[in-house]
C-alpha positions as protocol buffer text, in pm:
chain_id: "A"
residue {
  index: 1
  type: MET
  ca { x: 11403 y: 8839 z: 10089 }
}
residue {
  index: 2
  type: GLN
  ca { x: 11308 y: 8471 z: 10103 }
}
residue {
  index: 3
  type: PHE
  ca { x: 11149 y: 8533 z: 10444 }
}
residue {
  index: 4
  type: ILE
  ca { x: 10872 y: 8737 z: 10278 }
}
residue {
  index: 5
  type: LYS
  ca { x: 10824 y: 8536 z: 9957 }
}
residue {
  index: 6
  type: ALA
  ca { x: 10501 y: 8339 z: 9911 }
}
residue {
  index: 7
  type: ASP
  ca { x: 10508 y: 7984 z: 9772 }
}
residue {
  index: 8
  type: GLY
  ca { x: 10469 y: 7991 z: 9393 }
}
residue {
  index: 9
  type: VAL
  ca { x: 10505 y: 8369 z: 9373 }
}
residue {
  index: 10
  type: PRO
  ca { x: 10835 y: 8485 z: 9223 }
}
residue {
  index: 11
  type: LEU
  ca { x: 11041 y: 8730 z: 9428 }
}
residue {
  index: 12
  type: VAL
  ca { x: 11013 y: 8994 z: 9155 }
}
residue {
  index: 13
  type: ILE
  ca { x: 10633 y: 8993 z: 9200 }
}
residue {
  index: 14
  type: THR
  ca { x: 10677 y: 9031 z: 9575 }
}
residue {
  index: 15
  type: ILE
  ca { x: 10904 y: 9331 z: 9521 }
}
residue {
  index: 16
  type: PHE
  ca { x: 10658 y: 9481 z: 9269 }
}
residue {
  index: 17
  type: ALA
  ca { x: 10372 y: 9426 z: 9516 }
}
residue {
  index: 18
  type: VAL
  ca { x: 10564 y: 9602 z: 9793 }
}
residue {
  index: 19
  type: ILE
  ca { x: 10635 y: 9898 z: 9564 }
}
residue {
  index: 20
  type: MET
  ca { x: 10272 y: 9913 z: 9450 }
}
residue {
  index: 21
  type: GLY
  ca { x: 10149 y: 9879 z: 9808 }
}
residue {
  index: 22
  type: LEU
  ca { x: 10374 y: 10150 z: 9948 }
}
residue {
  index: 23
  type: GLY
  ca { x: 10307 y: 10379 z: 9653 }
}
residue {
  index: 24
  type: GLY
  ca { x: 9929 y: 10338 z: 9667 }
}
residue {
  index: 25
  type: THR
  ca { x: 9927 y: 10388 z: 10043 }
}
residue {
  index: 26
  type: ALA
  ca { x: 10144 y: 10701 z: 10024 }
}
residue {
  index: 27
  type: ILE
  ca { x: 9945 y: 10851 z: 9735 }
}
residue {
  index: 28
  type: GLY
  ca { x: 9618 y: 10772 z: 9913 }
}
residue {
  index: 29
  type: ILE
  ca { x: 9722 y: 10927 z: 10244 }
}
residue {
  index: 30
  type: SER
  ca { x: 9864 y: 11233 z: 10068 }
}
residue {
  index: 31
  type: ALA
  ca { x: 9548 y: 11295 z: 9865 }
}
residue {
  index: 32
  type: LEU
  ca { x: 9322 y: 11233 z: 10166 }
}
residue {
  index: 33
  type: ALA
  ca { x: 9516 y: 11496 z: 10358 }
}
residue {
  index: 34
  type: ASP
  ca { x: 9515 y: 11738 z: 10062 }
}
residue {
  index: 35
  type: PRO
  ca { x: 9268 y: 11653 z: 9782 }
}
residue {
  index: 36
  type: THR
  ca { x: 9434 y: 11908 z: 9552 }
}
residue {
  index: 37
  type: SER
  ca { x: 9741 y: 11680 z: 9538 }
}
residue {
  index: 38
  type: ALA
  ca { x: 9541 y: 11413 z: 9351 }
}
residue {
  index: 39
  type: VAL
  ca { x: 9656 y: 11342 z: 8996 }
}
residue {
  index: 40
  type: ASN
  ca { x: 9474 y: 11562 z: 8742 }
}
residue {
  index: 41
  type: PHE
  ca { x: 9288 y: 11747 z: 9018 }
}
residue {
  index: 42
  type: VAL
  ca { x: 9016 y: 11982 z: 8891 }
}
residue {
  index: 43
  type: ASP
  ca { x: 8903 y: 12279 z: 9101 }
}
residue {
  index: 44
  type: GLY
  ca { x: 8582 y: 12196 z: 9284 }
}
residue {
  index: 45
  type: ALA
  ca { x: 8631 y: 11819 z: 9260 }
}
residue {
  index: 46
  type: ASP
  ca { x: 8740 y: 11766 z: 9620 }
}
residue {
  index: 47
  type: ASP
  ca { x: 8490 y: 11483 z: 9673 }
}
residue {
  index: 48
  type: LEU
  ca { x: 8609 y: 11303 z: 9360 }
}
residue {
  index: 49
  type: ALA
  ca { x: 8972 y: 11346 z: 9467 }
}
residue {
  index: 50
  type: THR
  ca { x: 8891 y: 11208 z: 9811 }
}
residue {
  index: 51
  type: SER
  ca { x: 8725 y: 10903 z: 9653 }
}
residue {
  index: 52
  type: TRP
  ca { x: 9029 y: 10855 z: 9430 }
}
residue {
  index: 53
  type: ALA
  ca { x: 9254 y: 10879 z: 9737 }
}
residue {
  index: 54
  type: GLY
  ca { x: 9050 y: 10618 z: 9925 }
}
residue {
  index: 55
  type: ARG
  ca { x: 9064 y: 10381 z: 9628 }
}
residue {
  index: 56
  type: ASN
  ca { x: 9443 y: 10408 z: 9611 }
}
residue {
  index: 57
  type: LEU
  ca { x: 9486 y: 10380 z: 9986 }
}
residue {
  index: 58
  type: GLY
  ca { x: 9260 y: 10074 z: 10007 }
}
residue {
  index: 59
  type: LEU
  ca { x: 9435 y: 9890 z: 9724 }
}
residue {
  index: 60
  type: GLY
  ca { x: 9777 y: 9985 z: 9861 }
}
residue {
  index: 61
  type: ILE
  ca { x: 9688 y: 9838 z: 10199 }
}
residue {
  index: 62
  type: ALA
  ca { x: 9541 y: 9527 z: 10032 }
}
residue {
  index: 63
  type: MET
  ca { x: 9866 y: 9476 z: 9839 }
}
residue {
  index: 64
  type: LEU
  ca { x: 10078 y: 9514 z: 10154 }
}
residue {
  index: 65
  type: PHE
  ca { x: 9843 y: 9279 z: 10340 }
}
residue {
  index: 66
  type: ALA
  ca { x: 9887 y: 9020 z: 10062 }
}
residue {
  index: 67
  type: VAL
  ca { x: 10264 y: 9044 z: 10097 }
}
residue {
  index: 68
  type: ALA
  ca { x: 10238 y: 9007 z: 10475 }
}
residue {
  index: 69
  type: MET
  ca { x: 10007 y: 8703 z: 10443 }
}
residue {
  index: 70
  type: ARG
  ca { x: 10249 y: 8529 z: 10204 }
}
residue {
  index: 71
  type: GLN
  ca { x: 9960 y: 8358 z: 10022 }
}
residue {
  index: 72
  type: ALA
  ca { x: 9927 y: 8340 z: 9643 }
}
residue {
  index: 73
  type: GLY
  ca { x: 9550 y: 8378 z: 9673 }
}
residue {
  index: 74
  type: ALA
  ca { x: 9587 y: 8706 z: 9860 }
}
residue {
  index: 75
  type: TYR
  ca { x: 9823 y: 8831 z: 9590 }
}
residue {
  index: 76
  type: ALA
  ca { x: 9570 y: 8730 z: 9322 }
}
residue {
  index: 77
  type: ALA
  ca { x: 9290 y: 8920 z: 9497 }
}
residue {
  index: 78
  type: ALA
  ca { x: 9506 y: 9231 z: 9542 }
}
residue {
  index: 79
  type: PHE
  ca { x: 9624 y: 9225 z: 9180 }
}
residue {
  index: 80
  type: ALA
  ca { x: 9265 y: 9179 z: 9057 }
}
residue {
  index: 81
  type: GLY
  ca { x: 9166 y: 9493 z: 9247 }
}
residue {
  index: 82
  type: ALA
  ca { x: 9469 y: 9681 z: 9118 }
}
residue {
  index: 83
  type: ILE
  ca { x: 9381 y: 9583 z: 8760 }
}
residue {
  index: 84
  type: CYS
  ca { x: 9031 y: 9726 z: 8804 }
}
residue {
  index: 85
  type: ARG
  ca { x: 9185 y: 10047 z: 8938 }
}
residue {
  index: 86
  type: GLU
  ca { x: 9418 y: 10076 z: 8638 }
}
residue {
  index: 87
  type: LEU
  ca { x: 9144 y: 9978 z: 8392 }
}
residue {
  index: 88
  type: SER
  ca { x: 8926 y: 10266 z: 8506 }
}
residue {
  index: 89
  type: ASP
  ca { x: 9221 y: 10505 z: 8466 }
}
residue {
  index: 90
  type: VAL
  ca { x: 9297 y: 10369 z: 8118 }
}
residue {
  index: 91
  type: LEU
  ca { x: 8931 y: 10399 z: 8010 }
}
residue {
  index: 92
  type: VAL
  ca { x: 8897 y: 10756 z: 8135 }
}
residue {
  index: 93
  type: GLU
  ca { x: 9224 y: 10883 z: 7993 }
}
residue {
  index: 94
  type: PHE
  ca { x: 9440 y: 10649 z: 7789 }
}
residue {
  index: 95
  type: ASN
  ca { x: 9785 y: 10685 z: 7933 }
}
residue {
  index: 96
  type: ALA
  ca { x: 10068 y: 10460 z: 7822 }
}
residue {
  index: 97
  type: ALA
  ca { x: 10208 y: 10441 z: 8177 }
}
residue {
  index: 98
  type: PHE
  ca { x: 9875 y: 10326 z: 8322 }
}
residue {
  index: 99
  type: PHE
  ca { x: 9840 y: 10074 z: 8039 }
}
residue {
  index: 100
  type: VAL
  ca { x: 10189 y: 9927 z: 8093 }
}
residue {
  index: 101
  type: ILE
  ca { x: 10133 y: 9899 z: 8468 }
}
residue {
  index: 102
  type: MET
  ca { x: 9799 y: 9727 z: 8402 }
}
residue {
  index: 103
  type: LEU
  ca { x: 9969 y: 9477 z: 8169 }
}
residue {
  index: 104
  type: ILE
  ca { x: 10231 y: 9401 z: 8435 }
}
residue {
  index: 105
  type: GLU
  ca { x: 9953 y: 9352 z: 8691 }
}
residue {
  index: 106
  type: ILE
  ca { x: 9772 y: 9115 z: 8453 }
}
residue {
  index: 107
  type: VAL
  ca { x: 10088 y: 8904 z: 8419 }
}
residue {
  index: 108
  type: CYS
  ca { x: 10133 y: 8906 z: 8798 }
}
residue {
  index: 109
  type: LEU
  ca { x: 9769 y: 8803 z: 8845 }
}
residue {
  index: 110
  type: ALA
  ca { x: 9807 y: 8514 z: 8599 }
}
residue {
  index: 111
  type: ILE
  ca { x: 10120 y: 8388 z: 8776 }
}
residue {
  index: 112
  type: CYS
  ca { x: 9953 y: 8412 z: 9118 }
}
residue {
  index: 113
  type: VAL
  ca { x: 9636 y: 8236 z: 8999 }
}
residue {
  index: 114
  type: ARG
  ca { x: 9851 y: 7959 z: 8850 }
}
residue {
  index: 115
  type: ALA
  ca { x: 10027 y: 7927 z: 9188 }
}
residue {
  index: 116
  type: VAL
  ca { x: 9691 y: 7901 z: 9366 }
}
residue {
  index: 117
  type: PHE
  ca { x: 9576 y: 7619 z: 9135 }
}
residue {
  index: 118
  type: ALA
  ca { x: 9911 y: 7441 z: 9167 }
}
residue {
  index: 119
  type: GLN
  ca { x: 9891 y: 7456 z: 9546 }
}
residue {
  index: 120
  type: SER
  ca { x: 9530 y: 7335 z: 9553 }
}
residue {
  index: 121
  type: SER
  ca { x: 9609 y: 7042 z: 9323 }
}
residue {
  index: 122
  type: GLN
  ca { x: 9904 y: 6945 z: 9547 }
}
residue {
  index: 123
  type: ARG
  ca { x: 9677 y: 6947 z: 9852 }
}
residue {
  index: 124
  type: ALA
  ca { x: 9425 y: 6726 z: 9672 }
}
residue {
  index: 125
  type: LEU
  ca { x: 9689 y: 6457 z: 9625 }
}
């Protein structure tokens, strides 16, 4: 898997990003095709479910794009967006699973931001 790993980003974060990207993309496509398949769907909330699907699809694609770019900055941007997605889910309905995923994403974001600063300081020398 070294061929896909970004400088300064541990392989475990790359694997997590691929899983998050594929999962978000699949969930988004599924809910766009059938809004009633959205998590916690409420009858009559098709527009809300479609918005939810687009949010997941967009962040899934952003995460996969970050992996493909192999740049720590792209990972940081994708994880920042994913954290905002999870934060809104945690605020609306506190769910331990959403909270744990958000904590993992925060750790991943911190590691990626540290890699960005390390790379920029190396270039400055």
